[in-house]
C-alpha positions in Angstrom: 91.4 72.2 74.8 92.5 73.6 78.1 89.1 75.1 79.0 90.0 78.8 79.3 87.3 81.4 79.2 89.1 84.4 77.5 86.7 86.9 78.9 87.5 86.0 82.5 91.1 86.3 83.2 92.7 87.5 86.5 96.2 88.1 87.7 97.9 87.3 91.0 101.3 88.7 91.7 103.8 88.7 94.6 106.3 91.4 95.3 107.8 92.6 92.1 105.3 90.3 90.3 102.6 92.2 92.2 103.8 95.5 90.9 104.0 94.0 87.4 100.4 92.6 87.8 99.2 96.0 89.1 100.8 97.8 86.2 99.1 95.5 83.7 95.7 95.7 85.3 96.0 99.5 85.5 97.3 100.4 82.2 96.7 97.5 79.8 97.4 97.6 76.1 94.5 96.4 73.8 93.9 92.8 74.4 95.7 92.8 77.8 92.8 93.7 80.0 92.0 91.7 83.1 88.9 91.2 85.3 90.5 91.1 88.7 93.9 91.6 90.4 95.4 90.3 93.5 98.6 92.1 94.5 100.5 90.6 97.4 103.3 92.5 99.1 103.7 94.6 96.0 101.5 97.7 96.5 103.5 100.8 95.6 102.9 104.6 95.5 104.3 104.7 91.9 101.1 102.9 90.9 98.8 105.7 92.2 99.2 107.7 89.1 97.9 104.9 87.0 94.6 104.4 89.0 91.5 105.6 87.2 87.7 104.9 87.6 88.0 102.2 85.0 90.4 100.0 87.0 89.3 96.4 87.6 88.6 95.2 91.2 91.8 94.8 93.4 92.7 92.8 96.5 95.7 94.2 98.2 97.5 92.1 100.8 100.5 92.9 102.9 102.2 92.5 106.3 101.7 95.4 108.6 105.5 95.8 109.1 106.9 94.3 105.9 110.6 94.9 105.9 111.0 94.5 102.2 108.0 96.6 100.7 106.4 99.2 102.8 102.7 98.4 103.3 102.0 102.2 102.8 101.9 101.6 99.1 99.0 99.1 99.4 97.2 101.3 101.9 97.5 104.4 99.6 96.4 102.4 96.5 93.3 101.1 98.4 92.4 104.7 99.5 92.8 106.0 95.9 90.5 103.1 94.6 87.9 103.8 97.2 88.0 107.6 96.5 87.2 106.9 92.8 84.6 104.2 93.6 86.6 101.3 92.3 86.1 98.1 94.1 89.2 97.4 96.4 89.8 95.2 99.3 92.8 95.6 101.7 94.1 93.0 104.1 97.0 93.7 106.4 98.4 90.7 108.3 100.3 91.2 111.6 104.0 90.5 111.3 107.0 91.7 109.4 107.7 89.0 106.9 107.6 89.8 103.2 105.8 86.5 102.5 103.5 86.7 105.6 100.6 85.5 103.6 102.2 82.0 103.6 101.7 82.0 107.4 98.1 83.1 107.1 96.7 80.4 104.7 93.6 79.8 106.8 92.5 83.4 105.9 94.4 84.0 102.8 93.2 81.3 100.6 89.4 81.7 101.3 89.9 85.5 100.9 91.4 84.9 97.4 88.8 82.3 96.5 85.9 84.5 97.5 87.5 87.5 95.6 88.0 85.6 92.4 84.7 84.0 92.5 83.0 87.3 93.0 84.8 89.1 90.2 85.7 86.3 87.7 82.6 84.3 88.4 82.5 80.9 90.1 84.7 78.5 88.3 82.1 75.8 88.5 80.5 75.5 84.9 77.2 77.3 84.9 75.3 74.1 84.3 76.4 72.8 87.7 75.2 75.9 89.6 71.5 75.3 89.6 70.5 78.0 92.1 71.7 81.4 93.2 71.9 79.9 96.7 74.4 77.2 95.5 76.6 80.0 93.9 76.6 82.0 97.2 77.4 78.7 99.0 80.5 78.3 96.8 81.7 81.8 97.4 81.2 81.5 101.2 82.7 78.0 101.4 85.7 77.8 103.8 88.9 76.2 102.7 88.2 73.1 104.7 84.7 72.4 103.5 85.1 73.5 99.9 86.1 70.2 98.4 83.6 68.3 100.5 80.7 70.6 99.4 81.5 70.5 95.8 83.0 67.0 95.5 82.3 65.6 92.0 81.6 69.1 90.6 84.9 71.1 90.3 88.6 70.6 90.2 90.4 67.3 90.8 87.2 65.7 92.0 85.5 65.4 88.6 88.2 65.8 85.9 91.7 65.0 85.3 94.0 67.9 85.9 96.6 68.2 83.2 99.5 70.5 82.5 101.2 72.0 79.6 104.6 73.2 80.7 107.2 75.9 79.3 105.0 77.2 76.6 106.5 80.2 75.0 104.2 83.3 75.0 106.4 85.6 73.0 109.8 85.7 71.4 111.9 86.3 74.6 113.4 83.0 75.5 112.7 83.5 79.3 108.9 84.3 78.6 107.2 80.9 79.2 104.0 80.0 80.7 102.8 76.8 82.5 99.1 75.9 82.3 97.3 73.7 84.8 93.9 72.8 83.4 90.8 70.5 83.6 90.4 67.9 80.8 86.6 68.1 80.8 85.6 70.4 77.9 84.3 73.2 80.1 85.5 76.8 79.8 86.7 78.3 83.0 88.1 81.6 84.3 91.9 81.6 84.4 94.3 83.1 86.9 97.9 84.1 85.8 100.3 84.0 88.6 103.4 86.2 88.7 106.5 85.4 90.9 108.7 87.9 92.8 112.1 89.2 91.9 114.7 86.5 91.3 111.9 83.9 91.4 110.7 81.4 88.8 107.3 80.1 87.8 108.2 76.7 89.0 108.2 78.1 92.7 104.4 78.8 92.2 103.5 75.1 91.4 101.9 74.9 94.9 99.8 78.0 94.2 98.8 76.9 90.7 97.7 73.5 92.2 95.5 75.4 94.9 93.8 77.6 92.2 93.2 74.6 89.8 91.7 72.7 92.7 89.1 75.4 93.2 88.1 74.9 89.5 90.1 77.6 87.7 92.7 77.2 85.0 96.0 78.4 86.6 99.0 79.8 84.6 102.3 80.8 86.2 104.6 82.8 84.1 108.2 83.8 83.8 108.9 87.3 82.7 111.7 89.7 81.9 109.9 93.1 82.5 106.6 94.3 83.8 105.2 94.7 80.3 105.6 90.9 79.8 102.6 90.2 82.1 100.3 91.9 79.7 101.8 89.9 76.8 101.0 86.8 78.7 97.5 87.9 79.3 97.0 88.7 75.5 98.6 85.3 74.7 96.2 83.4 76.9 93.3 85.3 75.4 94.3 84.8 71.8 94.8 81.0 72.6 91.7 80.6 74.8 90.1 78.2 72.4 93.2 75.9 72.6 93.6 76.1 76.3 89.9 76.3 77.3 90.0 79.6 78.9 86.9 82.0 79.3 88.6 85.1 77.9 85.7 87.3 79.1 
């Protein structure tokens, strides 16, 4: 199995992939629900009408002067979430690059790690987290000391990381998913990553390797339309026993 906990699936999307991820998280069909969403340079005012009190936690990231997607969308989404009492975090990086987050990895990766650990649960199997203090230590760990602190417990340090590539998740030929997983029998939360317009899941290999090194199952997808992201979520839940995902 691929160690997926079908009850703990999150999404991560960039640009058009961020908009698709937000739409999936905010208006899921049955079986497409996610527990947390990270939207990078993809916040949009068109999503405001989809926001309700039942929305999952969101982390919204943008550059302050993004020339491609106005950060106003992320700012307004965050304000709407907060007005309804929905958990939301907003991070605006200085600069005007659409992919500014790549220049801010020292902050961006620990921020994502803490967000997913808080809302998906720490990816370390429960048996390895003997105390509340240790779980809090995981959530507070910086990018540099993460692997050192948890060597032998998560990610590549204690299990062979394997991949299943180009797996179809519905009948559209373009709709395929790659799965990066731990071959250790444990069920873990999964993060589906969604590329931007004109991109490809292969371009997110670096991101998938980052997430899987934290102890998650990572699953980059190709998609044709925004609704395909929800189909990928449902497929991963339906196949959680095969891929070892904690679907909750």
